Biotite code that builds the C-alpha atoms (Angstrom):
import biotite.structure as struc

atoms = struc.array([
    struc.Atom([80.813, 58.530, 109.666], chain_id="A", res_id=1, res_name="MET", atom_name="CA", element="C"),
    struc.Atom([83.884, 60.548, 108.295], chain_id="A", res_id=2, res_name="ASP", atom_name="CA", element="C"),
    struc.Atom([86.538, 60.444, 111.328], chain_id="A", res_id=3, res_name="SER", atom_name="CA", element="C"),
    struc.Atom([89.101, 62.445, 109.634], chain_id="A", res_id=4, res_name="LEU", atom_name="CA", element="C"),
    struc.Atom([86.559, 65.414, 108.770], chain_id="A", res_id=5, res_name="GLY", atom_name="CA", element="C"),
    struc.Atom([85.583, 65.171, 112.178], chain_id="A", res_id=6, res_name="ASP", atom_name="CA", element="C"),
    struc.Atom([88.824, 65.139, 113.273], chain_id="A", res_id=7, res_name="ARG", atom_name="CA", element="C"),
    struc.Atom([89.778, 68.540, 111.538], chain_id="A", res_id=8, res_name="MET", atom_name="CA", element="C"),
    struc.Atom([86.216, 70.404, 112.394], chain_id="A", res_id=9, res_name="LYS", atom_name="CA", element="C"),
    struc.Atom([87.378, 69.640, 115.662], chain_id="A", res_id=10, res_name="ALA", atom_name="CA", element="C"),
    struc.Atom([90.199, 71.250, 115.649], chain_id="A", res_id=11, res_name="TYR", atom_name="CA", element="C"),
    struc.Atom([88.720, 74.103, 114.273], chain_id="A", res_id=12, res_name="GLU", atom_name="CA", element="C"),
    struc.Atom([86.100, 74.128, 116.511], chain_id="A", res_id=13, res_name="ALA", atom_name="CA", element="C"),
    struc.Atom([88.483, 74.471, 118.990], chain_id="A", res_id=14, res_name="ALA", atom_name="CA", element="C"),
    struc.Atom([89.742, 77.864, 118.007], chain_id="A", res_id=15, res_name="TYR", atom_name="CA", element="C"),
    struc.Atom([86.272, 79.284, 116.994], chain_id="A", res_id=16, res_name="GLU", atom_name="CA", element="C"),
    struc.Atom([85.730, 82.080, 119.445], chain_id="A", res_id=17, res_name="HIS", atom_name="CA", element="C"),
    struc.Atom([82.687, 83.900, 119.585], chain_id="A", res_id=18, res_name="THR", atom_name="CA", element="C"),
    struc.Atom([81.726, 87.598, 121.839], chain_id="A", res_id=19, res_name="ILE", atom_name="CA", element="C"),
    struc.Atom([79.187, 87.658, 124.284], chain_id="A", res_id=20, res_name="VAL", atom_name="CA", element="C"),
    struc.Atom([76.010, 88.190, 122.426], chain_id="A", res_id=21, res_name="ASN", atom_name="CA", element="C"),
    struc.Atom([73.880, 91.598, 122.620], chain_id="A", res_id=22, res_name="ARG", atom_name="CA", element="C"),
    struc.Atom([76.908, 94.185, 123.400], chain_id="A", res_id=23, res_name="LEU", atom_name="CA", element="C"),
    struc.Atom([78.221, 97.249, 121.541], chain_id="A", res_id=24, res_name="PRO", atom_name="CA", element="C"),
    struc.Atom([81.260, 95.785, 119.298], chain_id="A", res_id=25, res_name="ILE", atom_name="CA", element="C"),
    struc.Atom([83.642, 97.613, 117.970], chain_id="A", res_id=26, res_name="ILE", atom_name="CA", element="C"),
    struc.Atom([85.745, 96.713, 114.612], chain_id="A", res_id=27, res_name="ILE", atom_name="CA", element="C"),
    struc.Atom([89.174, 98.291, 113.694], chain_id="A", res_id=28, res_name="ARG", atom_name="CA", element="C"),
    struc.Atom([90.728, 98.050, 110.926], chain_id="A", res_id=29, res_name="CYS", atom_name="CA", element="C"),
    struc.Atom([94.668, 99.414, 110.024], chain_id="A", res_id=30, res_name="ASP", atom_name="CA", element="C"),
    struc.Atom([96.875, 99.145, 107.492], chain_id="A", res_id=31, res_name="GLY", atom_name="CA", element="C"),
    struc.Atom([99.620, 97.183, 107.312], chain_id="A", res_id=32, res_name="LYS", atom_name="CA", element="C"),
    struc.Atom([102.793, 99.184, 106.319], chain_id="A", res_id=33, res_name="GLY", atom_name="CA", element="C"),
    struc.Atom([101.213, 102.045, 104.803], chain_id="A", res_id=34, res_name="PHE", atom_name="CA", element="C"),
    struc.Atom([104.413, 104.733, 105.759], chain_id="A", res_id=35, res_name="SER", atom_name="CA", element="C"),
    struc.Atom([105.874, 102.141, 102.785], chain_id="A", res_id=36, res_name="LYS", atom_name="CA", element="C"),
    struc.Atom([102.654, 101.941, 100.762], chain_id="A", res_id=37, res_name="TRP", atom_name="CA", element="C"),
    struc.Atom([102.137, 106.146, 100.544], chain_id="A", res_id=38, res_name="THR", atom_name="CA", element="C"),
    struc.Atom([105.812, 106.677, 99.983], chain_id="A", res_id=39, res_name="LYS", atom_name="CA", element="C"),
    struc.Atom([105.355, 104.323, 96.918], chain_id="A", res_id=40, res_name="ALA", atom_name="CA", element="C"),
    struc.Atom([101.835, 105.620, 95.564], chain_id="A", res_id=41, res_name="MET", atom_name="CA", element="C"),
    struc.Atom([103.505, 109.613, 96.511], chain_id="A", res_id=42, res_name="LYS", atom_name="CA", element="C"),
    struc.Atom([101.136, 110.916, 98.828], chain_id="A", res_id=43, res_name="ALA", atom_name="CA", element="C"),
    struc.Atom([100.758, 114.717, 99.400], chain_id="A", res_id=44, res_name="LYS", atom_name="CA", element="C"),
    struc.Atom([102.584, 116.054, 102.843], chain_id="A", res_id=45, res_name="LYS", atom_name="CA", element="C"),
    struc.Atom([101.117, 116.558, 105.281], chain_id="A", res_id=46, res_name="PRO", atom_name="CA", element="C"),
    struc.Atom([97.529, 115.280, 103.886], chain_id="A", res_id=47, res_name="PHE", atom_name="CA", element="C"),
    struc.Atom([96.606, 113.441, 100.307], chain_id="A", res_id=48, res_name="ASP", atom_name="CA", element="C"),
    struc.Atom([93.343, 114.291, 99.483], chain_id="A", res_id=49, res_name="ASP", atom_name="CA", element="C"),
    struc.Atom([92.857, 111.304, 96.619], chain_id="A", res_id=50, res_name="GLN", atom_name="CA", element="C"),
    struc.Atom([93.667, 109.079, 99.653], chain_id="A", res_id=51, res_name="LEU", atom_name="CA", element="C"),
    struc.Atom([91.201, 110.495, 101.728], chain_id="A", res_id=52, res_name="ALA", atom_name="CA", element="C"),
    struc.Atom([88.440, 109.967, 99.396], chain_id="A", res_id=53, res_name="ASN", atom_name="CA", element="C"),
    struc.Atom([89.674, 106.823, 98.848], chain_id="A", res_id=54, res_name="ALA", atom_name="CA", element="C"),
    struc.Atom([89.530, 105.789, 102.552], chain_id="A", res_id=55, res_name="MET", atom_name="CA", element="C"),
    struc.Atom([86.233, 107.518, 103.199], chain_id="A", res_id=56, res_name="SER", atom_name="CA", element="C"),
    struc.Atom([84.261, 105.736, 100.474], chain_id="A", res_id=57, res_name="ASN", atom_name="CA", element="C"),
    struc.Atom([85.983, 102.432, 102.011], chain_id="A", res_id=58, res_name="THR", atom_name="CA", element="C"),
    struc.Atom([84.367, 102.777, 104.817], chain_id="A", res_id=59, res_name="MET", atom_name="CA", element="C"),
    struc.Atom([81.139, 103.664, 103.425], chain_id="A", res_id=60, res_name="LEU", atom_name="CA", element="C"),
    struc.Atom([80.895, 100.917, 101.139], chain_id="A", res_id=61, res_name="ILE", atom_name="CA", element="C"),
    struc.Atom([81.996, 98.778, 103.992], chain_id="A", res_id=62, res_name="THR", atom_name="CA", element="C"),
    struc.Atom([79.895, 100.116, 106.836], chain_id="A", res_id=63, res_name="ALA", atom_name="CA", element="C"),
    struc.Atom([77.086, 99.449, 104.331], chain_id="A", res_id=64, res_name="ASP", atom_name="CA", element="C"),
    struc.Atom([77.737, 95.883, 104.373], chain_id="A", res_id=65, res_name="ASN", atom_name="CA", element="C"),
    struc.Atom([78.061, 95.191, 107.717], chain_id="A", res_id=66, res_name="ILE", atom_name="CA", element="C"),
    struc.Atom([75.008, 94.146, 109.109], chain_id="A", res_id=67, res_name="GLU", atom_name="CA", element="C"),
    struc.Atom([74.174, 96.135, 112.604], chain_id="A", res_id=68, res_name="GLY", atom_name="CA", element="C"),
    struc.Atom([76.717, 98.842, 111.959], chain_id="A", res_id=69, res_name="CYS", atom_name="CA", element="C"),
    struc.Atom([75.497, 102.073, 113.355], chain_id="A", res_id=70, res_name="LEU", atom_name="CA", element="C"),
    struc.Atom([78.297, 104.459, 112.549], chain_id="A", res_id=71, res_name="PHE", atom_name="CA", element="C"),
    struc.Atom([81.758, 104.464, 111.252], chain_id="A", res_id=72, res_name="GLY", atom_name="CA", element="C"),
    struc.Atom([84.619, 106.474, 111.889], chain_id="A", res_id=73, res_name="PHE", atom_name="CA", element="C"),
    struc.Atom([88.435, 106.996, 109.449], chain_id="A", res_id=74, res_name="THR", atom_name="CA", element="C"),
    struc.Atom([91.329, 109.244, 110.289], chain_id="A", res_id=75, res_name="GLN", atom_name="CA", element="C"),
    struc.Atom([94.544, 108.257, 108.707], chain_id="A", res_id=76, res_name="SER", atom_name="CA", element="C"),
    struc.Atom([94.535, 104.862, 107.620], chain_id="A", res_id=77, res_name="ASP", atom_name="CA", element="C"),
    struc.Atom([92.187, 103.144, 110.424], chain_id="A", res_id=78, res_name="GLU", atom_name="CA", element="C"),
    struc.Atom([88.896, 102.826, 110.416], chain_id="A", res_id=79, res_name="MET", atom_name="CA", element="C"),
    struc.Atom([86.410, 102.126, 113.270], chain_id="A", res_id=80, res_name="THR", atom_name="CA", element="C"),
    struc.Atom([83.050, 100.512, 113.146], chain_id="A", res_id=81, res_name="PHE", atom_name="CA", element="C"),
    struc.Atom([80.147, 100.409, 115.496], chain_id="A", res_id=82, res_name="VAL", atom_name="CA", element="C"),
    struc.Atom([77.609, 97.887, 115.554], chain_id="A", res_id=83, res_name="LEU", atom_name="CA", element="C"),
    struc.Atom([74.969, 96.956, 118.006], chain_id="A", res_id=84, res_name="ARG", atom_name="CA", element="C"),
    struc.Atom([72.236, 93.515, 118.051], chain_id="A", res_id=85, res_name="ASN", atom_name="CA", element="C"),
    struc.Atom([70.362, 94.464, 121.052], chain_id="A", res_id=86, res_name="ASP", atom_name="CA", element="C"),
    struc.Atom([67.997, 96.768, 120.163], chain_id="A", res_id=87, res_name="GLN", atom_name="CA", element="C"),
    struc.Atom([64.736, 94.827, 119.566], chain_id="A", res_id=88, res_name="SER", atom_name="CA", element="C"),
    struc.Atom([63.984, 91.281, 121.008], chain_id="A", res_id=89, res_name="LEU", atom_name="CA", element="C"),
    struc.Atom([64.688, 89.589, 117.216], chain_id="A", res_id=90, res_name="GLU", atom_name="CA", element="C"),
    struc.Atom([68.089, 90.861, 116.718], chain_id="A", res_id=91, res_name="SER", atom_name="CA", element="C"),
    struc.Atom([70.380, 88.496, 116.006], chain_id="A", res_id=92, res_name="THR", atom_name="CA", element="C"),
    struc.Atom([74.538, 89.430, 115.676], chain_id="A", res_id=93, res_name="PRO", atom_name="CA", element="C"),
    struc.Atom([76.015, 89.352, 112.354], chain_id="A", res_id=94, res_name="TRP", atom_name="CA", element="C"),
    struc.Atom([77.614, 86.172, 111.542], chain_id="A", res_id=95, res_name="PHE", atom_name="CA", element="C"),
    struc.Atom([76.958, 84.780, 115.238], chain_id="A", res_id=96, res_name="GLY", atom_name="CA", element="C"),
    struc.Atom([79.650, 87.281, 116.417], chain_id="A", res_id=97, res_name="ASN", atom_name="CA", element="C"),
    struc.Atom([82.125, 84.869, 115.461], chain_id="A", res_id=98, res_name="ARG", atom_name="CA", element="C"),
    struc.Atom([85.702, 86.222, 116.042], chain_id="A", res_id=99, res_name="LEU", atom_name="CA", element="C"),
    struc.Atom([87.405, 84.620, 113.006], chain_id="A", res_id=100, res_name="GLN", atom_name="CA", element="C"),
    struc.Atom([84.323, 85.146, 110.156], chain_id="A", res_id=101, res_name="LYS", atom_name="CA", element="C"),
    struc.Atom([84.179, 88.954, 111.122], chain_id="A", res_id=102, res_name="ILE", atom_name="CA", element="C"),
    struc.Atom([87.593, 89.603, 110.861], chain_id="A", res_id=103, res_name="CYS", atom_name="CA", element="C"),
    struc.Atom([88.232, 88.105, 107.837], chain_id="A", res_id=104, res_name="SER", atom_name="CA", element="C"),
    struc.Atom([85.481, 89.187, 106.271], chain_id="A", res_id=105, res_name="ILE", atom_name="CA", element="C"),
    struc.Atom([85.838, 92.896, 106.979], chain_id="A", res_id=106, res_name="VAL", atom_name="CA", element="C"),
    struc.Atom([89.806, 92.828, 106.083], chain_id="A", res_id=107, res_name="SER", atom_name="CA", element="C"),
    struc.Atom([88.992, 90.891, 102.893], chain_id="A", res_id=108, res_name="SER", atom_name="CA", element="C"),
    struc.Atom([85.825, 93.474, 102.130], chain_id="A", res_id=109, res_name="MET", atom_name="CA", element="C"),
    struc.Atom([87.938, 96.805, 103.163], chain_id="A", res_id=110, res_name="VAL", atom_name="CA", element="C"),
    struc.Atom([91.362, 95.590, 100.921], chain_id="A", res_id=111, res_name="THR", atom_name="CA", element="C"),
    struc.Atom([88.825, 95.170, 97.752], chain_id="A", res_id=112, res_name="ALA", atom_name="CA", element="C"),
    struc.Atom([87.147, 97.965, 98.229], chain_id="A", res_id=113, res_name="HIS", atom_name="CA", element="C"),
    struc.Atom([90.313, 100.595, 98.815], chain_id="A", res_id=114, res_name="PHE", atom_name="CA", element="C"),
    struc.Atom([92.038, 98.557, 95.999], chain_id="A", res_id=115, res_name="ALA", atom_name="CA", element="C"),
    struc.Atom([89.079, 100.015, 93.596], chain_id="A", res_id=116, res_name="GLY", atom_name="CA", element="C"),
    struc.Atom([89.341, 103.155, 94.858], chain_id="A", res_id=117, res_name="GLN", atom_name="CA", element="C"),
    struc.Atom([93.061, 103.042, 94.325], chain_id="A", res_id=118, res_name="MET", atom_name="CA", element="C"),
    struc.Atom([93.485, 101.237, 91.073], chain_id="A", res_id=119, res_name="SER", atom_name="CA", element="C"),
    struc.Atom([96.639, 101.061, 89.198], chain_id="A", res_id=120, res_name="GLY", atom_name="CA", element="C"),
    struc.Atom([98.620, 101.162, 92.291], chain_id="A", res_id=121, res_name="LEU", atom_name="CA", element="C"),
    struc.Atom([100.214, 98.340, 94.522], chain_id="A", res_id=122, res_name="PRO", atom_name="CA", element="C"),
    struc.Atom([97.781, 96.363, 96.987], chain_id="A", res_id=123, res_name="CYS", atom_name="CA", element="C"),
    struc.Atom([97.385, 98.011, 100.177], chain_id="A", res_id=124, res_name="ALA", atom_name="CA", element="C"),
    struc.Atom([95.936, 95.040, 103.197], chain_id="A", res_id=125, res_name="TYR", atom_name="CA", element="C"),
    struc.Atom([94.649, 95.945, 106.045], chain_id="A", res_id=126, res_name="PHE", atom_name="CA", element="C"),
    struc.Atom([93.973, 93.802, 109.193], chain_id="A", res_id=127, res_name="ASP", atom_name="CA", element="C"),
    struc.Atom([90.496, 93.733, 111.263], chain_id="A", res_id=128, res_name="THR", atom_name="CA", element="C"),
    struc.Atom([90.592, 93.776, 115.068], chain_id="A", res_id=129, res_name="ARG", atom_name="CA", element="C"),
    struc.Atom([87.109, 92.485, 116.622], chain_id="A", res_id=130, res_name="VAL", atom_name="CA", element="C"),
    struc.Atom([86.055, 93.354, 120.365], chain_id="A", res_id=131, res_name="PHE", atom_name="CA", element="C"),
    struc.Atom([83.004, 94.051, 122.627], chain_id="A", res_id=132, res_name="ALA", atom_name="CA", element="C"),
    struc.Atom([82.434, 96.825, 124.826], chain_id="A", res_id=133, res_name="VAL", atom_name="CA", element="C"),
    struc.Atom([80.071, 96.759, 128.062], chain_id="A", res_id=134, res_name="PRO", atom_name="CA", element="C"),
    struc.Atom([77.742, 99.732, 127.262], chain_id="A", res_id=135, res_name="THR", atom_name="CA", element="C"),
    struc.Atom([76.910, 102.350, 124.642], chain_id="A", res_id=136, res_name="VAL", atom_name="CA", element="C"),
    struc.Atom([78.724, 105.010, 126.770], chain_id="A", res_id=137, res_name="GLN", atom_name="CA", element="C"),
    struc.Atom([81.998, 102.618, 125.956], chain_id="A", res_id=138, res_name="GLU", atom_name="CA", element="C"),
    struc.Atom([81.494, 102.227, 122.366], chain_id="A", res_id=139, res_name="ALA", atom_name="CA", element="C"),
    struc.Atom([81.295, 106.364, 122.199], chain_id="A", res_id=140, res_name="ILE", atom_name="CA", element="C"),
    struc.Atom([84.612, 106.791, 124.441], chain_id="A", res_id=141, res_name="ASN", atom_name="CA", element="C"),
    struc.Atom([86.184, 104.537, 121.938], chain_id="A", res_id=142, res_name="CYS", atom_name="CA", element="C"),
    struc.Atom([85.137, 106.786, 119.005], chain_id="A", res_id=143, res_name="LEU", atom_name="CA", element="C"),
    struc.Atom([86.327, 110.229, 121.687], chain_id="A", res_id=144, res_name="ILE", atom_name="CA", element="C"),
    struc.Atom([89.633, 107.783, 121.882], chain_id="A", res_id=145, res_name="TRP", atom_name="CA", element="C"),
    struc.Atom([90.200, 107.581, 117.877], chain_id="A", res_id=146, res_name="ARG", atom_name="CA", element="C"),
    struc.Atom([89.166, 111.055, 117.418], chain_id="A", res_id=147, res_name="GLN", atom_name="CA", element="C"),
    struc.Atom([91.666, 112.211, 119.773], chain_id="A", res_id=148, res_name="ASN", atom_name="CA", element="C"),
    struc.Atom([94.317, 110.490, 118.174], chain_id="A", res_id=149, res_name="ASP", atom_name="CA", element="C"),
    struc.Atom([93.480, 111.623, 114.487], chain_id="A", res_id=150, res_name="ALA", atom_name="CA", element="C"),
    struc.Atom([93.921, 115.350, 115.958], chain_id="A", res_id=151, res_name="VAL", atom_name="CA", element="C"),
    struc.Atom([96.887, 114.626, 117.957], chain_id="A", res_id=152, res_name="LYS", atom_name="CA", element="C"),
    struc.Atom([98.487, 113.162, 114.203], chain_id="A", res_id=153, res_name="ASN", atom_name="CA", element="C"),
    struc.Atom([97.079, 115.899, 112.407], chain_id="A", res_id=154, res_name="SER", atom_name="CA", element="C"),
    struc.Atom([98.992, 118.657, 114.387], chain_id="A", res_id=155, res_name="ILE", atom_name="CA", element="C"),
    struc.Atom([102.017, 116.602, 114.309], chain_id="A", res_id=156, res_name="SER", atom_name="CA", element="C"),
    struc.Atom([102.055, 115.672, 111.106], chain_id="A", res_id=157, res_name="CYS", atom_name="CA", element="C"),
    struc.Atom([100.756, 119.504, 109.550], chain_id="A", res_id=158, res_name="SER", atom_name="CA", element="C"),
    struc.Atom([104.046, 121.026, 112.107], chain_id="A", res_id=159, res_name="CYS", atom_name="CA", element="C"),
    struc.Atom([106.541, 118.673, 111.006], chain_id="A", res_id=160, res_name="TYR", atom_name="CA", element="C"),
    struc.Atom([105.867, 118.637, 107.024], chain_id="A", res_id=161, res_name="TYR", atom_name="CA", element="C"),
    struc.Atom([104.899, 122.324, 106.248], chain_id="A", res_id=162, res_name="GLU", atom_name="CA", element="C"),
    struc.Atom([108.104, 123.263, 108.768], chain_id="A", res_id=163, res_name="VAL", atom_name="CA", element="C"),
    struc.Atom([110.045, 121.135, 107.155], chain_id="A", res_id=164, res_name="ALA", atom_name="CA", element="C"),
    struc.Atom([109.220, 122.680, 103.585], chain_id="A", res_id=165, res_name="ASN", atom_name="CA", element="C"),
    struc.Atom([111.208, 125.745, 105.379], chain_id="A", res_id=166, res_name="LYS", atom_name="CA", element="C"),
    struc.Atom([113.978, 124.429, 107.260], chain_id="A", res_id=167, res_name="VAL", atom_name="CA", element="C"),
    struc.Atom([114.343, 120.541, 106.417], chain_id="A", res_id=168, res_name="GLY", atom_name="CA", element="C"),
    struc.Atom([113.417, 117.578, 107.791], chain_id="A", res_id=169, res_name="LYS", atom_name="CA", element="C"),
    struc.Atom([116.220, 117.369, 110.044], chain_id="A", res_id=170, res_name="LYS", atom_name="CA", element="C"),
    struc.Atom([116.168, 120.329, 111.684], chain_id="A", res_id=171, res_name="THR", atom_name="CA", element="C"),
    struc.Atom([112.377, 120.306, 112.162], chain_id="A", res_id=172, res_name="ALA", atom_name="CA", element="C"),
    struc.Atom([112.306, 117.059, 113.530], chain_id="A", res_id=173, res_name="ARG", atom_name="CA", element="C"),
    struc.Atom([115.020, 118.544, 116.222], chain_id="A", res_id=174, res_name="LYS", atom_name="CA", element="C"),
    struc.Atom([112.817, 121.888, 116.542], chain_id="A", res_id=175, res_name="MET", atom_name="CA", element="C"),
    struc.Atom([109.487, 119.591, 117.572], chain_id="A", res_id=176, res_name="MET", atom_name="CA", element="C"),
    struc.Atom([111.892, 117.440, 120.344], chain_id="A", res_id=177, res_name="GLU", atom_name="CA", element="C"),
    struc.Atom([109.397, 117.415, 123.342], chain_id="A", res_id=178, res_name="ASN", atom_name="CA", element="C"),
    struc.Atom([106.441, 120.042, 122.371], chain_id="A", res_id=179, res_name="LEU", atom_name="CA", element="C"),
    struc.Atom([103.103, 119.354, 123.065], chain_id="A", res_id=180, res_name="ASN", atom_name="CA", element="C"),
    struc.Atom([100.273, 120.001, 120.468], chain_id="A", res_id=181, res_name="GLY", atom_name="CA", element="C"),
    struc.Atom([99.546, 123.657, 121.434], chain_id="A", res_id=182, res_name="LYS", atom_name="CA", element="C"),
    struc.Atom([103.650, 124.399, 120.982], chain_id="A", res_id=183, res_name="GLN", atom_name="CA", element="C"),
    struc.Atom([103.263, 122.428, 117.559], chain_id="A", res_id=184, res_name="GLN", atom_name="CA", element="C"),
    struc.Atom([100.133, 124.574, 115.910], chain_id="A", res_id=185, res_name="GLN", atom_name="CA", element="C"),
    struc.Atom([102.724, 127.368, 117.802], chain_id="A", res_id=186, res_name="GLU", atom_name="CA", element="C"),
    struc.Atom([105.833, 126.751, 115.659], chain_id="A", res_id=187, res_name="LEU", atom_name="CA", element="C"),
    struc.Atom([103.782, 126.275, 112.947], chain_id="A", res_id=188, res_name="LEU", atom_name="CA", element="C"),
    struc.Atom([102.689, 129.023, 112.578], chain_id="A", res_id=189, res_name="PHE", atom_name="CA", element="C"),
    struc.Atom([105.787, 130.792, 113.475], chain_id="A", res_id=190, res_name="LYS", atom_name="CA", element="C"),
    struc.Atom([107.892, 129.052, 111.473], chain_id="A", res_id=191, res_name="GLU", atom_name="CA", element="C"),
    struc.Atom([105.169, 129.038, 107.978], chain_id="A", res_id=192, res_name="THR", atom_name="CA", element="C"),
    struc.Atom([102.696, 131.908, 109.108], chain_id="A", res_id=193, res_name="GLY", atom_name="CA", element="C"),
    struc.Atom([99.946, 128.609, 108.346], chain_id="A", res_id=194, res_name="MET", atom_name="CA", element="C"),
    struc.Atom([97.098, 128.461, 111.037], chain_id="A", res_id=195, res_name="ASN", atom_name="CA", element="C"),
    struc.Atom([96.703, 124.094, 112.162], chain_id="A", res_id=196, res_name="TRP", atom_name="CA", element="C"),
    struc.Atom([92.585, 125.339, 112.862], chain_id="A", res_id=197, res_name="ASN", atom_name="CA", element="C"),
    struc.Atom([92.514, 126.589, 108.852], chain_id="A", res_id=198, res_name="ASP", atom_name="CA", element="C"),
    struc.Atom([92.663, 123.453, 107.739], chain_id="A", res_id=199, res_name="TYR", atom_name="CA", element="C"),
    struc.Atom([89.509, 121.304, 106.244], chain_id="A", res_id=200, res_name="PRO", atom_name="CA", element="C"),
    struc.Atom([87.619, 119.286, 109.535], chain_id="A", res_id=201, res_name="ALA", atom_name="CA", element="C"),
    struc.Atom([87.935, 115.992, 108.096], chain_id="A", res_id=202, res_name="TYR", atom_name="CA", element="C"),
    struc.Atom([91.946, 116.183, 108.200], chain_id="A", res_id=203, res_name="PHE", atom_name="CA", element="C"),
    struc.Atom([92.084, 117.612, 111.673], chain_id="A", res_id=204, res_name="LYS", atom_name="CA", element="C"),
    struc.Atom([89.113, 115.535, 113.125], chain_id="A", res_id=205, res_name="ARG", atom_name="CA", element="C"),
    struc.Atom([88.719, 112.234, 110.687], chain_id="A", res_id=206, res_name="GLY", atom_name="CA", element="C"),
    struc.Atom([85.590, 111.678, 108.930], chain_id="A", res_id=207, res_name="MET", atom_name="CA", element="C"),
    struc.Atom([82.459, 109.723, 109.530], chain_id="A", res_id=208, res_name="GLY", atom_name="CA", element="C"),
    struc.Atom([79.108, 107.419, 107.718], chain_id="A", res_id=209, res_name="CYS", atom_name="CA", element="C"),
    struc.Atom([75.620, 107.242, 109.377], chain_id="A", res_id=210, res_name="LYS", atom_name="CA", element="C"),
    struc.Atom([72.777, 106.107, 107.873], chain_id="A", res_id=211, res_name="LYS", atom_name="CA", element="C"),
    struc.Atom([70.226, 109.070, 106.856], chain_id="A", res_id=212, res_name="GLU", atom_name="CA", element="C"),
    struc.Atom([66.644, 108.451, 105.791], chain_id="A", res_id=213, res_name="THR", atom_name="CA", element="C"),
    struc.Atom([65.077, 111.047, 103.148], chain_id="A", res_id=214, res_name="LYS", atom_name="CA", element="C"),
    struc.Atom([61.798, 111.758, 101.726], chain_id="A", res_id=215, res_name="ILE", atom_name="CA", element="C"),
    struc.Atom([61.723, 111.668, 97.487], chain_id="A", res_id=216, res_name="PHE", atom_name="CA", element="C"),
    struc.Atom([59.097, 112.746, 95.295], chain_id="A", res_id=217, res_name="THR", atom_name="CA", element="C"),
    struc.Atom([58.657, 110.397, 92.229], chain_id="A", res_id=218, res_name="ASP", atom_name="CA", element="C"),
    struc.Atom([57.070, 111.642, 89.084], chain_id="A", res_id=219, res_name="ASP", atom_name="CA", element="C"),
    struc.Atom([53.519, 111.471, 89.997], chain_id="A", res_id=220, res_name="SER", atom_name="CA", element="C"),
    struc.Atom([53.861, 113.595, 93.045], chain_id="A", res_id=221, res_name="GLY", atom_name="CA", element="C"),
    struc.Atom([53.834, 110.653, 95.731], chain_id="A", res_id=222, res_name="LYS", atom_name="CA", element="C"),
    struc.Atom([56.228, 110.795, 98.564], chain_id="A", res_id=223, res_name="GLU", atom_name="CA", element="C"),
    struc.Atom([58.217, 108.177, 99.604], chain_id="A", res_id=224, res_name="TYR", atom_name="CA", element="C"),
    struc.Atom([61.571, 106.881, 102.470], chain_id="A", res_id=225, res_name="MET", atom_name="CA", element="C"),
    struc.Atom([64.589, 105.900, 101.777], chain_id="A", res_id=226, res_name="ARG", atom_name="CA", element="C"),
    struc.Atom([67.356, 105.261, 103.740], chain_id="A", res_id=227, res_name="SER", atom_name="CA", element="C"),
    struc.Atom([70.971, 105.108, 102.885], chain_id="A", res_id=228, res_name="GLY", atom_name="CA", element="C"),
    struc.Atom([74.677, 105.950, 103.893], chain_id="A", res_id=229, res_name="TRP", atom_name="CA", element="C"),
    struc.Atom([76.011, 109.230, 103.963], chain_id="A", res_id=230, res_name="VAL", atom_name="CA", element="C"),
    struc.Atom([79.439, 110.596, 104.250], chain_id="A", res_id=231, res_name="LYS", atom_name="CA", element="C"),
    struc.Atom([80.608, 113.257, 107.067], chain_id="A", res_id=232, res_name="ILE", atom_name="CA", element="C"),
    struc.Atom([83.244, 115.736, 106.443], chain_id="A", res_id=233, res_name="LEU", atom_name="CA", element="C"),
    struc.Atom([82.596, 118.050, 109.056], chain_id="A", res_id=234, res_name="ASP", atom_name="CA", element="C"),
    struc.Atom([82.331, 116.154, 112.474], chain_id="A", res_id=235, res_name="LEU", atom_name="CA", element="C"),
    struc.Atom([81.752, 117.989, 115.740], chain_id="A", res_id=236, res_name="PRO", atom_name="CA", element="C"),
    struc.Atom([84.719, 117.042, 118.258], chain_id="A", res_id=237, res_name="THR", atom_name="CA", element="C"),
    struc.Atom([83.740, 113.818, 120.505], chain_id="A", res_id=238, res_name="PHE", atom_name="CA", element="C"),
    struc.Atom([84.589, 114.859, 123.539], chain_id="A", res_id=239, res_name="SER", atom_name="CA", element="C"),
    struc.Atom([82.944, 118.144, 123.512], chain_id="A", res_id=240, res_name="LYS", atom_name="CA", element="C"),
    struc.Atom([79.426, 116.794, 121.641], chain_id="A", res_id=241, res_name="GLU", atom_name="CA", element="C"),
    struc.Atom([78.798, 113.207, 122.660], chain_id="A", res_id=242, res_name="GLN", atom_name="CA", element="C"),
    struc.Atom([75.304, 114.293, 122.059], chain_id="A", res_id=243, res_name="GLU", atom_name="CA", element="C"),
    struc.Atom([76.061, 113.866, 118.724], chain_id="A", res_id=244, res_name="TYR", atom_name="CA", element="C"),
    struc.Atom([77.049, 110.217, 118.766], chain_id="A", res_id=245, res_name="LEU", atom_name="CA", element="C"),
    struc.Atom([74.561, 109.547, 121.539], chain_id="A", res_id=246, res_name="GLN", atom_name="CA", element="C"),
    struc.Atom([71.938, 109.783, 119.032], chain_id="A", res_id=247, res_name="LYS", atom_name="CA", element="C"),
    struc.Atom([73.320, 108.038, 116.402], chain_id="A", res_id=248, res_name="ILE", atom_name="CA", element="C"),
    struc.Atom([74.152, 105.130, 118.501], chain_id="A", res_id=249, res_name="LEU", atom_name="CA", element="C"),
    struc.Atom([71.341, 104.735, 120.798], chain_id="A", res_id=250, res_name="GLY", atom_name="CA", element="C"),
    struc.Atom([72.436, 105.701, 123.446], chain_id="A", res_id=251, res_name="PHE", atom_name="CA", element="C"),
    struc.Atom([70.156, 105.632, 126.547], chain_id="A", res_id=252, res_name="GLU", atom_name="CA", element="C"),
    struc.Atom([70.760, 106.526, 130.424], chain_id="A", res_id=253, res_name="LYS", atom_name="CA", element="C"),
    struc.Atom([70.941, 104.116, 133.263], chain_id="A", res_id=254, res_name="ALA", atom_name="CA", element="C"),
])
């Protein structure tokens, strides 16, 4: 018997927490110190296509490697993944729903894949948190929450940087004090003639990914089906079109 090894493993086991099985799982990843990192990469403001593309590609690759993942969402420097392992009698949770395992693996995957997308730049790091929600509706509500945050940040960011280009950062900051989202859009239009609604949807509402099954035809004319992950650049407003997420996540009314 290895008494020393057993003792060390007992210490590890004491902190090995698991999530209750057969509940929808949310995985959220956030960039560490991204305001400094985007300065180092000289990201375009208010929005940077290279950064958005790297985030969406990383989300897509990561989702493809997470067992049970049904949907991915990204905005700014964060990603959210929704998993289910309760859709059949044989479904089993990814890594046994072990929190430390999931957090460390997903953080590693996102960091590595993002670095591959942004080669030649200082490495960016991501932290991860994992939690369960009691129902699929709450998983949908979580995505609504993150998209609402995306919209809020998009309006604020576009207003600040576009107005600052005209009047300077200090003045722009002062002009935006205590303004709500609608008022910020009005300020943006008044000072620059730009309409926030004219930005691409993925800069306003974020980007998503889901699995799709398509029918292909080989050289002999025989049809076959293949499923794979696809990016969604024109997401609907989740709060207004919840049926969109219900269909993807397998929502069933009680």
